[in-house]
KOLBA-396891 format. One line per 2 residues: number of its first residue (from 1); their letters; for each residue x, y, z of C-alpha. Coordinates in steps of 0.2 Angstrom, whole numbers. Layout:
<recs>
NUM) A) X:Y:Z; ...
</recs>
This chain:
<recs>
1) MA) 329:117:179; 325:133:168
3) IK) 334:148:172; 326:161:182
5) GT) 322:180:178; 334:185:193
7) DI) 347:176:187; 345:183:169
9) VK) 345:202:174; 361:201:183
11) KL) 369:195:166; 361:210:158
13) PE) 370:227:153; 377:235:169
15) GG) 370:221:180; 353:225:175
17) KK) 353:242:178; 354:250:161
19) NC) 335:253:158; 337:259:140
21) KE) 319:255:137; 325:249:118
23) CG) 318:232:121; 300:239:123
25) LP) 299:236:142; 301:248:156
27) TC) 315:240:164; 329:227:163
29) FA) 321:217:175; 304:217:167
31) FA) 314:211:150; 323:197:160
33) MK) 306:191:167; 297:190:153
35) LA) 314:184:143; 314:168:156
37) SG) 295:164:152; 298:166:133
39) GI) 288:181:129; 300:190:122
41) AI) 317:186:111; 334:189:117
43) DK) 338:200:102; 326:213:109
45) CP) 342:220:117; 352:227:108
47) YI) 367:229:121; 369:211:126
49) SP) 387:204:122; 389:189:110
51) EV) 396:179:125; 382:182:136
53) KI) 369:180:122; 377:162:119
55) EL) 376:157:137; 357:164:138
57) ED) 352:156:122; 357:140:130
59) AL) 350:141:146; 335:147:140
61) SP) 333:131:125; 320:117:132
63) PI) 328:103:140; 325:91:126
65) KP) 327:100:110; 311:100:98
67) VT) 317:92:82; 307:91:65
69) VG) 307:78:50; 299:81:34
71) TG) 290:98:28; 275:106:26
73) VS) 259:99:35; 265:81:34
75) AL) 280:86:44; 283:77:60
77) TV) 289:86:76; 296:76:92
79) GD) 305:81:108; 303:97:117
81) EQ) 297:87:134; 297:95:149
83) VL) 293:80:163; 297:62:167
85) YR) 279:58:171; 264:64:162
87) HE) 254:67:177; 266:79:183
89) KT) 262:92:168; 258:82:150
91) FI) 268:75:138; 267:87:123
93) HQ) 273:78:105; 266:60:100
95) PG) 280:48:95; 281:47:76
97) MA) 276:28:71; 285:24:54
99) VL) 283:9:44; 299:-1:39
101) IS) 301:-2:21; 318:-13:14
103) DD) 325:-12:-4; 325:-30:-4
105) EP) 307:-33:-1; 297:-38:-16
107) AD) 287:-25:-26; 271:-29:-20
109) VV) 275:-31:-1; 282:-9:-4
111) EA) 265:-5:-12; 257:-15:-1
113) KI) 265:-4:15; 263:11:6
115) KK) 247:9:3; 243:4:22
117) LK) 253:20:27; 241:32:16
119) EL) 224:22:19; 224:17:37
121) HF) 216:30:46; 206:31:60
123) GW) 193:42:67; 193:43:85
125) VG) 186:57:97; 185:69:83
127) KV) 203:67:80; 210:57:63
129) LK) 223:43:71; 237:36:60
131) AD) 255:32:56; 267:46:53
133) ML) 280:41:42; 290:29:31
135) AL) 308:22:36; 317:17:19
137) RH) 331:3:22; 345:-1:13
139) AS) 346:-21:16; 351:-26:-2
141) GD) 368:-20:-3; 364:-14:-19
143) RA) 364:7:-21; 356:6:-37
145) AY) 341:-4:-28; 341:8:-14
147) AA) 341:25:-25; 326:16:-34
149) LV) 316:14:-18; 317:31:-13
151) KK) 313:37:-31; 298:25:-31
153) VL) 291:32:-13; 293:51:-17
155) PV) 280:53:-29; 267:44:-21
157) TD) 268:51:-2; 272:67:6
159) CP) 275:59:22; 291:63:32
161) LM) 305:50:27; 318:42:39
163) LI) 334:35:27; 342:20:33
165) SD) 360:11:29; 374:7:33
167) DT) 383:12:18; 386:29:20
169) DA) 387:34:2; 372:26:-1
171) LL) 364:35:12; 371:52:6
173) EA) 364:47:-12; 347:44:-6
175) HN) 348:62:5; 353:70:-12
177) LC) 337:62:-19; 325:69:-7
179) AE) 334:82:2; 320:95:0
181) RK) 308:84:11; 321:86:26
183) PL) 323:67:30; 330:59:45
185) LY) 348:50:42; 353:35:51
187) PV) 364:29:57; 376:44:62
189) TA) 392:34:70; 409:38:75
191) QN) 415:30:59; 404:40:47
193) LE) 401:57:59; 413:68:49
195) KI) 406:65:32; 389:66:38
197) IS) 391:83:46; 400:90:30
199) AV) 386:83:19; 371:90:31
201) QA) 379:106:33; 377:108:15
203) RP) 360:101:12; 352:101:30
205) AA) 343:86:38; 339:78:55
207) VA) 351:64:59; 351:49:71
209) VK) 364:46:80; 369:28:85
211) AA) 380:21:98; 385:6:110
213) GV) 377:14:126; 371:30:132
215) ES) 388:36:136; 395:34:120
217) LV) 381:44:112; 389:62:122
219) PL) 404:62:110; 393:61:95
221) TN) 382:74:99; 394:85:106
223) RL) 403:85:89; 387:87:80
225) KE) 382:103:90; 400:110:88
227) AG) 398:109:69; 381:118:71
229) LE) 369:103:68; 356:101:83
231) DI) 342:93:75; 348:76:82
233) LL) 339:59:88; 348:47:100
235) DP) 349:29:97; 357:20:113
237) GS) 359:6:103; 349:-6:114
239) RN) 340:-20:108; 333:-31:122
241) LQ) 318:-24:132; 329:-22:148
243) SA) 342:-11:142; 330:-1:132
245) IR) 319:4:146; 335:6:155
247) DQ) 343:18:141; 325:27:137
249) TL) 325:31:156; 343:37:158
251) IR) 342:48:142; 325:57:149
253) RA) 332:59:167; 349:67:161
255) AL) 340:79:151; 326:83:162
257) KQ) 334:81:179; 352:86:176
259) VF) 350:97:162; 364:88:153
261) RP) 364:95:135; 372:82:126
263) LG) 358:70:129; 344:83:128
265) YP) 337:76:112; 323:66:107
267) TV) 325:46:104; 321:34:91
269) AF) 317:14:95; 318:-1:84
271) PC) 306:-12:90; 306:-20:72
273) FM) 323:-25:75; 321:-32:93
275) TA) 310:-47:87; 304:-57:73
277) DR) 287:-61:82; 274:-47:77
279) QR) 264:-48:93; 279:-46:103
281) EI) 285:-31:91; 268:-22:95
283) LL) 271:-24:112; 286:-17:112
285) AS) 280:-3:103; 269:0:117
287) IF) 281:1:129; 292:13:119
289) II) 276:24:119; 277:26:137
291) KY) 295:25:140; 300:42:129
293) AG) 303:36:111; 303:51:100
295) II) 301:40:84; 296:20:83
297) VL) 301:10:68; 288:-5:65
299) SD) 291:-20:52; 274:-16:47
301) ID) 255:-12:51; 239:-17:49
303) EH) 221:-11:57; 222:-24:72
305) SL) 239:-18:77; 239:-1:73
307) LP) 222:6:80; 228:1:99
309) LL) 244:9:97; 237:25:91
311) VQ) 225:25:104; 235:22:117
313) RM) 248:36:111; 232:48:110
315) NI) 229:45:127; 246:47:134
317) YT) 249:63:125; 232:70:130
319) DP) 234:84:142; 227:77:158
321) RI) 223:95:164; 212:98:148
323) PM) 195:85:147; 194:79:128
325) SM) 181:89:119; 172:91:103
327) EE) 169:105:93; 154:116:97
329) KV) 142:115:81; 128:105:75
331) YP) 131:86:71; 120:78:58
333) IN) 116:60:62; 107:46:52
335) NP) 104:59:37; 93:71:44
337) DA) 80:83:35; 71:99:40
339) SS) 58:86:50; 71:78:60
341) PV) 71:80:80; 83:92:87
343) LI) 94:86:103; 105:96:113
345) TT) 121:90:125; 138:97:130
347) NW) 156:95:121; 163:83:134
349) AL) 168:69:121; 163:54:129
351) TY) 145:63:131; 145:67:113
353) FI) 150:48:107; 138:40:120
355) VS) 123:52:114; 128:50:97
357) SE) 131:31:96; 111:29:104
359) IE) 104:42:92; 111:30:77
361) SS) 104:15:87; 87:23:87
363) KV) 87:24:67; 79:42:70
365) PS) 87:53:58; 92:68:71
367) WL) 101:85:73; 113:85:88
369) CV) 117:101:94; 135:101:105
371) KE) 137:115:116; 153:120:120
373) AG) 155:116:140; 174:116:145
375) GL) 173:99:141; 162:95:155
377) GV) 148:82:155; 129:88:156
379) LT) 126:90:176; 143:96:179
381) AW) 143:108:166; 125:114:174
383) AA) 134:115:191; 146:126:184
385) GK) 135:136:175; 141:132:157
387) FS) 124:123:152; 109:134:159
389) GD) 96:142:149; 107:159:148
391) NI) 121:152:138; 110:138:127
393) AP) 100:151:119; 113:161:112
395) FI) 119:145:105; 104:140:97
397) KK) 101:157:89; 119:157:80
399) CS) 123:139:76; 112:137:61
401) IE) 100:124:68; 84:136:64
403) SK) 89:136:46; 89:118:45
405) VN) 72:112:53; 55:118:49
407) HR) 50:115:66; 55:123:84
409) RL) 56:109:95; 72:107:105
411) II) 76:90:117; 86:94:133
413) PG) 93:80:144; 81:74:156
415) KV) 96:76:170; 95:94:169
417) AR) 75:97:167; 75:112:179
419) IR) 82:123:166; 67:120:154
421) HE) 59:135:160; 75:146:157
423) LT) 74:140:140; 57:144:137
425) EA) 60:162:142; 75:164:132
427) LP) 69:155:118; 51:158:117
429) DW) 50:153:99; 54:134:103
431) DI) 45:122:112; 57:114:125
433) IV) 54:95:128; 63:85:142
435) GP) 72:71:136; 79:54:143
437) RE) 88:55:159; 100:42:152
439) AN) 106:40:134; 101:23:134
441) EI) 85:27:134; 85:37:118
443) PS) 83:21:106; 67:17:112
445) YL) 61:36:117; 64:44:100
447) PG) 55:34:88; 39:35:99
449) LV) 41:55:100; 42:57:81
451) KS) 28:46:80; 18:56:91
453) WK) 22:73:80; 15:64:65
455) N) -1:59:72
</recs>
């Protein structure tokens, strides 16, 4: 449980009664409350002792630490989760989907996997869904072959990299080749821990620790934290479904419910190593999306297996308190021109995709104006006062639709026909037309309407 402001104030100078105002706030109590909510940095108080500062920093840090792999716009952040169940609040950082490439695979297989990672992008509800990273595995036993694989990948993709090798020297050699990309090094074990610590202290990277069970992870993470390394992922070594679900759940509960810091890190899961059956591997990956994995490593990807996983991931990691919505703007459909009809609807994603697909089916080039309405459907938005003449009119004037068409005809949803008079008054230059009540009527409605305009 997060530390409260009332607990913080007792640890401040003079028991929270100094009230020097040097932090920019009127009292120590105000500083404590703002610090508890994350609204101010602890360094703003110049009088906190180093010991108390360390104690508060630890107490204020998230129960599951966020970890970033990679750099720049392609960087992947996982962790920082706050709840066991999505309906309690929301899950925050989607698990990274990694594609496994081994240095003993033929060159054409390697190139095909890289190509699929780069090209398998799917547009979905206004978002682009794709896999996130490459996991480069040293399977050949030949250090030169592994180094060659890393060198081959570096110039062709900027995605985050996970380096996998049981040969610690080969792992660190690969790390040196791509250290500026901040890769993830795996596995860190009791046997190579000190060697990895020395290397990562010199050239920072995220690390994934592996042990034979959840309990065995604890001394490894404690030692890494003691060495100043906290970009850590956890692999409890479970390689069957029952133990994997058990271990993922134990780690998550220990971090969130007991605030057990040694397990307060995201996890990595390997369905690619749990089965040779591709269909079962995808099913395992889908379970890890729900059951808390921070990074999921797949042996390969294709459009038929990847898209369902990405849609599931998006659905699970979409905040249930916030409706899925589209950007407020004018969307061209079927290559419209200046004489094409203009329709309007709300920005609820489901409404947009239903209406836009029906317009596409009509084969009539059209402009679809999508009005910001809090992600609500047409009737709900109207009832909430977010889809009425008073707020639609300003949108029509500012959205540039008037410069795109040579007419002034606006088609509104039939279910809100009552706003026609409001719009007529607010947009006197426009002819407000009441369209179909249901979107599935659009394909038969639009062609006849456009034909009547031409007669």
